[in-house]
C-alpha positions, 0 to 999 in steps of 0.5 A: 500499499502506498504511504505518504511517509515513504517518499520524498515527494514533498521536497519542492526546493528550487524546482521551478526555474520559470513561470509555468502554465498547467492545465487541469483536466477534471471529471464530473463524476464523484464531484465532491472528491474531484473538486477537493483534488482540483482545490488542493491541486490548484493551491499547491500550483500557486504556492509553487509559482505557477502563473497560469492555471487552466481548469477543463471539465470532461463528463468522465475519466475516459474523456480526459486523454481526448481533452488533453490531446485536443487542447495541446493540438489547438493551442498556439505554440507560444501559449501551450502548457508546461504540463497537464494533470488529469484528476478523477475519482473512479469508484469501484462498483458491482460490474467490470466497468471499473476495470475498463474505465481505470485501464483506459484512462491509465493507457491514455495517460501513458500514451499522452506522456509518450506523444506529447513533449510535456507531461501529463500527470496521473491524478486519478484515484482508483479506489474501492469505495468513497472512504478510500477516496477521502483517505486520499484527499487529506486522510492518512494517505496524504493528498493526491491533488497536492501530490499531482501538483508537486509532481507536475512542478518536478516534471516541468523542471526536469523537462526544462533541464533537458532543454539546456 
């Protein structure tokens, strides 16, 4: 089981070398959980110096990769973001639908990371129940929205280091 105390993710010293732009793509499903992911993610991004945060809402998790790909392709070169963050909460139900949705959004995120020149961060909760989701938005498993923001900033910094 992932444990927030077994990571150095919270170390954010000196990781942003320029004003950044980040696009958050979130779902309408499980809105209470996803809104909390978005809120803390955006707060942390601002705290870390991100000047431009754009929020896009899509119907479900499967639509996230489509929105990211099309946002990138339709953005003017000078206005393209430095990173994308996918935010969703998929809660297991009584059918195989959970597995299909989780696999589709995971595979889509991986494909985006291989296709785009900027990172797409996986801020998608895949949980068995709402209690597990709540544990991941400020409970004993930390705050996954905040962790997604920190990961985005670290990946932006890494990406910038390759350009030098």
